[in-house]
N, C-alpha and C positions, 0 to 999 in steps of 0.2 A: 504494499498501500504505499503511495507515495503521499508526500506532505504537501498540500497544496499552499502554504503559507510563505512557501519557499519564493514566489513570486511576488511577495510583499517586501519591498525595498523602499529606501529613503526616495521619495516623489523628486527626483531631479528633474528640473525644467528642461523641455526641450528649446524653449527660447529663452535665452539668458538675458532677463531685462534687469538692470540696475533697480535695486529697491527704492533709491533716493530719487526723489524726481528731478531734482536739481541735476543729478548726474544724467539720467534719462534724456534731458532736454538740453543737456550742455550748459546749464545755468550758473554752474558753479564759479565762473569766471566775471559773471554780471549780478553776483547776489549784491554786492555794493557799487551801484553805478558812480562812474566818475561825475565831476561837474558838468563836462560837455554832454555826456551821454544824458544827463537830467535835463538839460537846456535843450538837446535834439528833441526829447519826448514831449518837453514843454511846446516847443515850436509845432510839431505835426501831429502829435497824437493826443487823445484824452484820456489814455491809460497808459500805466508802466506794463508794458509787455511782460517783462520777466515776473512780475507780482501777479500779473493775470494768470499766466501759464501754469506759474508755481500753485495756482489754487485750482486751477482747471483739471490739472493732470495729477493732483493730490492722490495718494493712494498707493498701495504696494502692489504692484502690478505682478512681481515676481511671483506673488503668490497665484495669480491666475495661471502662470504658466506652471507652478506646482500642482494645481489642483486638476490639471490635464493628465499629468503624470500618475498622480493619484488614482484617479478615476480609472484609467487605464489599467492600472495594476490591479485594482479593486474587480474590474469585469473579469480579468484572466483568471482571478481569485475564485471568483463565482462559479466559472465555467469548471475549474478543477474540482471543486467541491462538488459539484453535480455530476461530474464524471466518477468520483470516488463512490458517491452514494450508489450510483449505478452499478459500479463494479462490486461493491459488497452485497448489493442487493443480488445480483446474478449468482455470487457464491452462495450466498443464503437460500437460494431456491432450489439449489441441487441436495440440499441437506435437511430440508425442512418440507412436508406435506401438511396438507389438511386447511381447514376452513380460514384457521389463524392466519397460516401460511401465506393464503391466497390473499387475504385482506391486506396481511403486512407488505406483500409483494408489490399490489396494486398502487397502496399508498407510497411507498418508498420510488416506484417508478415514477408516480406524478410530482413526489418531491423532487428527486432529481431533474425533472425538466423544466419545473418550476425556477430552480435555483440557477440552473445551465441559461435559462431564458434572461437573465438580468444582465449577462454579457454584452449582448446585443446594445441595449439603450444606453448602458456605461459608456461603452465604446463610443456611441454617437455623442454622447454629453462631451467626454474626453476630446473628441476631434473639434466642436464647437468651441472650448474652451483654449484649445490650442491654436484654432485659426484666429481666435480673437487675443490671444497675446502674441503670437507671430505678427499680425497686423498693428497691433499696438506699437509693437517696436519698430516696426518698419516707420509709421508714421510720425513715432518720436523722433526717429532719426532724421526724417524729412524737415519736421518742425525745428529741430537743432539747427540744421543746415541754414535754414532760412533765417532763424532768429539771429545766428551768426552774422548774416548778410545785413538784416535790418539794423542790428545793433552797430554795426560798422557805419552804414549810412547815417544813423542818428547822431553818432558822434561826429561825422564830418559837419553834420549840420547845425550841431551845437557851436562847433568851432567857428564855423563860418557866421552863425547868428552873432555870435559876441564881437567878432571882428566887425561886421558889419552895423550892428545895433538893430540887425532885422529880427526883434522878436515877435513880430506878428506878420503872419502871411497874408495879410489883406492890407489894402491900401498902401499907404506910403512904406510900410515894412516891406512888402513884397517888391516893391521897386527898388529898395535899397539892397536887398537881396540879391538882386541880379538873375538874369535868366539861368545862369548855370546853378545857381543855388536853389533856385526854383525847381529846377529840374531833378535836383538830389532830392528834394522833398516829394515830389512826385513818385522817384523811385521808391523811396521809404514808404511811401503810404500803398504803393502796388504791392510790395513785399509784406508790409503787414496784411493786405488782403489776403494774400496767398497763405500766411500763417493760420488766419481765421478760417479759410477754407479747408486746409489741411484740418485744423483741429475739430470742423464740423464733420470730416469724414472718419477720423479716429472716434469721436464720440458716437456717431451713429453705428460704428462697427463694435464699440463696446457695448452699447444698448441692445443690439442685434442679437446678442448670446442669449437673452430671455427668449426670443422667439425660436432660437434653434433647439433649446433645450427644452421647450415647452413639451414637445411630442414625446420623447425620451422619457422625461419624467414621470409622465403620466404611466407610463409602463414598468416603473420600479417597485410595484406593489408585487410583494411576494406572494401573490395568492393570497388574500386573506380569506378564501373560502375552502382552502386547503386544510382539512380537520383530520384529526387521527380517526384510524377506523372505528365503526362502532363496537358494541359490545359482542363479545365472543360467543358464536352460537356453536355450541359442542354437539355433535350428531347424537351424542350417547344419551343426552340430558331431555 
Protein backbone atom coordinates (compact mmCIF):
# COMPACT_ATOMS: atom_id res chain seq x y z
CA UNK A 1 0.00 0.00 0.00
CA UNK A 2 1.41 3.38 -0.98
CA UNK A 3 1.29 6.54 1.10
CA UNK A 4 -0.81 9.23 -0.65
CA UNK A 5 0.67 11.98 1.54
CA UNK A 6 4.02 11.70 -0.28
CA UNK A 7 2.61 14.06 -2.91
CA UNK A 8 2.07 16.79 -0.30
CA UNK A 9 5.09 19.06 -0.23
CA UNK A 10 5.72 22.71 0.56
CA UNK A 11 3.69 24.63 -2.06
CA UNK A 12 6.54 26.09 -4.07
CA UNK A 13 4.95 28.75 -6.36
CA UNK A 14 5.40 28.31 -10.10
CA UNK A 15 5.31 32.07 -10.63
CA UNK A 16 7.84 33.62 -8.24
CA UNK A 17 6.28 36.95 -7.29
CA UNK A 18 8.02 39.25 -4.80
CA UNK A 19 5.88 39.46 -1.67
CA UNK A 20 6.69 43.16 -1.21
CA UNK A 21 4.61 45.28 -3.56
CA UNK A 22 7.34 47.92 -3.88
CA UNK A 23 9.69 45.24 -5.22
CA UNK A 24 7.06 43.84 -7.58
CA UNK A 25 6.44 47.25 -9.09
CA UNK A 26 10.02 48.48 -8.90
CA UNK A 27 9.01 51.19 -6.46
CA UNK A 28 11.86 50.72 -3.99
CA UNK A 29 13.95 53.45 -5.64
CA UNK A 30 11.08 55.93 -5.60
CA UNK A 31 9.58 55.62 -2.14
CA UNK A 32 11.16 58.95 -1.15
CA UNK A 33 10.69 61.13 -4.27
CA UNK A 34 13.26 63.82 -4.90
CA UNK A 35 12.29 67.48 -4.98
CA UNK A 36 12.27 67.54 -8.78
CA UNK A 37 10.16 64.40 -8.98
CA UNK A 38 7.59 65.92 -6.62
CA UNK A 39 7.60 69.07 -8.70
CA UNK A 40 7.01 67.08 -11.88
CA UNK A 41 4.09 65.31 -10.21
CA UNK A 42 2.70 68.69 -9.14
CA UNK A 43 2.94 70.05 -12.68
CA UNK A 44 1.33 67.18 -14.59
CA UNK A 45 -0.52 64.73 -12.34
CA UNK A 46 -3.11 65.04 -9.60
CA UNK A 47 -1.83 61.94 -7.84
CA UNK A 48 1.49 60.54 -6.71
CA UNK A 49 1.87 57.45 -8.98
CA UNK A 50 4.13 55.67 -6.48
CA UNK A 51 1.68 56.08 -3.61
CA UNK A 52 -1.32 55.22 -5.80
CA UNK A 53 0.19 52.04 -7.22
CA UNK A 54 1.42 50.93 -3.82
CA UNK A 55 -2.16 51.07 -2.57
CA UNK A 56 -3.69 49.47 -5.65
CA UNK A 57 -1.32 46.51 -5.68
CA UNK A 58 -1.31 45.99 -1.93
CA UNK A 59 -1.36 42.35 -0.91
CA UNK A 60 0.88 39.31 -0.94
CA UNK A 61 0.63 38.07 -4.53
CA UNK A 62 3.13 35.33 -3.74
CA UNK A 63 0.38 33.63 -1.75
CA UNK A 64 -1.77 33.42 -4.90
CA UNK A 65 1.00 31.52 -6.66
CA UNK A 66 1.46 29.28 -3.63
CA UNK A 67 -2.27 28.56 -3.50
CA UNK A 68 -2.06 27.15 -7.02
CA UNK A 69 0.71 24.75 -6.05
CA UNK A 70 -1.07 23.69 -2.84
CA UNK A 71 -4.36 23.01 -4.63
CA UNK A 72 -2.62 21.00 -7.33
CA UNK A 73 -0.95 18.81 -4.71
CA UNK A 74 -4.23 18.43 -2.82
CA UNK A 75 -5.95 17.24 -6.00
CA UNK A 76 -3.26 14.63 -6.60
CA UNK A 77 -3.54 13.55 -2.97
CA UNK A 78 -7.31 13.06 -3.30
CA UNK A 79 -6.81 11.00 -6.45
CA UNK A 80 -4.29 8.74 -4.70
CA UNK A 81 -6.50 8.33 -1.63
CA UNK A 82 -9.36 7.26 -3.87
CA UNK A 83 -7.14 4.75 -5.66
CA UNK A 84 -5.93 3.34 -2.34
CA UNK A 85 -9.49 2.93 -1.07
CA UNK A 86 -10.38 1.13 -4.30
CA UNK A 87 -7.30 -1.11 -4.06
CA UNK A 88 -8.08 -2.15 -0.48
CA UNK A 89 -11.72 -2.70 -1.42
CA UNK A 90 -10.70 -5.12 -4.20
CA UNK A 91 -8.41 -7.03 -1.81
CA UNK A 92 -11.20 -7.20 0.77
CA UNK A 93 -13.71 -8.57 -1.77
CA UNK A 94 -11.56 -11.64 -2.35
CA UNK A 95 -11.67 -12.66 1.32
CA UNK A 96 -15.12 -11.57 2.47
CA UNK A 97 -18.55 -12.79 1.32
CA UNK A 98 -22.14 -12.16 2.35
CA UNK A 99 -24.59 -9.30 2.66
CA UNK A 100 -22.30 -7.21 4.87
CA UNK A 101 -19.44 -7.72 2.44
CA UNK A 102 -21.61 -6.66 -0.49
CA UNK A 103 -22.83 -3.52 1.30
CA UNK A 104 -19.29 -2.63 2.32
CA UNK A 105 -17.94 -3.16 -1.19
CA UNK A 106 -20.64 -0.94 -2.73
CA UNK A 107 -20.03 1.77 -0.15
CA UNK A 108 -16.24 1.81 -0.53
CA UNK A 109 -16.56 1.73 -4.32
CA UNK A 110 -18.70 4.87 -4.20
CA UNK A 111 -16.38 6.43 -1.61
CA UNK A 112 -13.32 5.83 -3.79
CA UNK A 113 -15.00 7.39 -6.82
CA UNK A 114 -16.25 10.35 -4.77
CA UNK A 115 -12.81 11.10 -3.34
CA UNK A 116 -10.97 10.68 -6.65
CA UNK A 117 -13.48 12.95 -8.40
CA UNK A 118 -12.24 15.89 -6.29
CA UNK A 119 -8.99 15.88 -8.24
CA UNK A 120 -10.57 17.40 -11.35
CA UNK A 121 -12.09 20.54 -9.82
CA UNK A 122 -9.06 21.09 -7.59
CA UNK A 123 -6.82 21.03 -10.66
CA UNK A 124 -9.10 23.53 -12.40
CA UNK A 125 -8.98 25.90 -9.44
CA UNK A 126 -5.19 25.47 -9.25
CA UNK A 127 -4.91 26.37 -12.95
CA UNK A 128 -7.05 29.49 -12.41
CA UNK A 129 -4.82 30.64 -9.56
CA UNK A 130 -1.70 29.86 -11.56
CA UNK A 131 -2.93 31.85 -14.58
CA UNK A 132 -3.84 34.76 -12.29
CA UNK A 133 -0.46 34.76 -10.54
CA UNK A 134 1.44 34.55 -13.84
CA UNK A 135 -0.69 37.34 -15.31
CA UNK A 136 -0.22 39.59 -12.29
CA UNK A 137 3.53 39.04 -12.43
CA UNK A 138 3.60 39.88 -16.14
CA UNK A 139 1.48 43.02 -15.77
CA UNK A 140 3.44 44.03 -12.69
CA UNK A 141 6.66 43.91 -14.70
CA UNK A 142 5.03 45.91 -17.51
CA UNK A 143 3.78 48.52 -15.08
CA UNK A 144 7.20 48.69 -13.43
CA UNK A 145 8.82 49.45 -16.81
CA UNK A 146 6.21 52.11 -17.60
CA UNK A 147 6.54 53.59 -14.15
CA UNK A 148 10.28 53.95 -14.52
CA UNK A 149 9.79 55.79 -17.80
CA UNK A 150 7.08 57.97 -16.29
CA UNK A 151 9.19 58.95 -13.29
CA UNK A 152 12.08 59.87 -15.59
CA UNK A 153 9.73 62.18 -17.50
CA UNK A 154 8.42 63.68 -14.26
CA UNK A 155 11.93 64.40 -12.98
CA UNK A 156 12.83 66.12 -16.26
CA UNK A 157 9.62 68.11 -16.02
CA UNK A 158 10.35 69.11 -12.44
CA UNK A 159 13.79 70.35 -13.43
CA UNK A 160 12.39 72.25 -16.42
CA UNK A 161 9.61 73.75 -14.33
CA UNK A 162 12.02 75.00 -11.70
CA UNK A 163 14.34 76.40 -14.40
CA UNK A 164 11.61 78.30 -16.24
CA UNK A 165 9.19 79.07 -13.44
CA UNK A 166 6.50 77.20 -15.37
CA UNK A 167 4.64 75.79 -12.37
CA UNK A 168 1.34 75.64 -14.24
CA UNK A 169 0.59 74.24 -17.68
CA UNK A 170 -2.15 76.73 -18.42
CA UNK A 171 -1.83 80.25 -19.74
CA UNK A 172 1.49 81.97 -19.09
CA UNK A 173 3.04 78.90 -17.47
CA UNK A 174 2.71 76.85 -20.64
CA UNK A 175 4.15 79.65 -22.76
CA UNK A 176 7.15 80.02 -20.45
CA UNK A 177 7.72 76.27 -20.43
CA UNK A 178 8.14 76.17 -24.16
CA UNK A 179 7.07 73.62 -26.76
CA UNK A 180 9.79 71.12 -25.83
CA UNK A 181 8.80 71.03 -22.21
CA UNK A 182 5.12 70.89 -23.12
CA UNK A 183 5.84 67.84 -25.27
CA UNK A 184 7.62 66.27 -22.31
CA UNK A 185 4.47 66.85 -20.28
CA UNK A 186 2.46 65.18 -23.05
CA UNK A 187 4.75 62.13 -22.99
CA UNK A 188 4.47 61.91 -19.21
CA UNK A 189 0.68 62.09 -19.36
CA UNK A 190 0.53 59.49 -22.14
CA UNK A 191 2.77 57.14 -20.18
CA UNK A 192 0.61 57.59 -17.08
CA UNK A 193 -2.46 56.61 -19.12
CA UNK A 194 -0.65 53.45 -20.19
CA UNK A 195 0.06 52.71 -16.53
CA UNK A 196 -3.65 53.16 -15.75
CA UNK A 197 -4.59 50.87 -18.66
CA UNK A 198 -2.12 48.16 -17.61
CA UNK A 199 -3.36 48.38 -14.03
CA UNK A 200 -6.95 47.99 -15.26
CA UNK A 201 -6.05 44.83 -17.16
CA UNK A 202 -4.21 43.43 -14.14
CA UNK A 203 -7.18 44.25 -11.92
CA UNK A 204 -9.59 42.56 -14.33
CA UNK A 205 -7.40 39.47 -14.35
CA UNK A 206 -7.25 39.39 -10.55
CA UNK A 207 -11.03 39.68 -10.25
CA UNK A 208 -11.55 37.11 -13.00
CA UNK A 209 -10.31 34.30 -10.78
CA UNK A 210 -13.68 34.42 -9.01
CA UNK A 211 -15.50 33.50 -12.20
CA UNK A 212 -12.94 30.89 -13.19
CA UNK A 213 -13.25 29.06 -9.87
CA UNK A 214 -17.01 29.34 -9.32
CA UNK A 215 -17.86 26.16 -11.28
CA UNK A 216 -15.11 23.92 -9.86
CA UNK A 217 -15.83 25.15 -6.32
CA UNK A 218 -19.40 23.91 -6.69
CA UNK A 219 -18.04 20.44 -7.45
CA UNK A 220 -15.93 20.17 -4.31
CA UNK A 221 -18.62 18.72 -2.07
CA UNK A 222 -17.48 15.20 -1.19
CA UNK A 223 -21.03 13.98 -1.78
CA UNK A 224 -22.92 14.77 1.41
CA UNK A 225 -25.40 12.04 0.48
CA UNK A 226 -22.73 9.33 0.69
CA UNK A 227 -23.84 7.57 3.87
CA UNK A 228 -22.64 4.44 5.61
CA UNK A 229 -24.50 1.24 4.66
CA UNK A 230 -27.71 0.51 6.52
CA UNK A 231 -28.25 -2.09 9.23
CA UNK A 232 -26.79 -5.52 8.48
CA UNK A 233 -29.48 -7.95 7.34
CA UNK A 234 -28.25 -11.36 8.54
CA UNK A 235 -29.90 -14.12 6.46
CA UNK A 236 -30.15 -16.44 9.50
CA UNK A 237 -32.14 -14.01 11.63
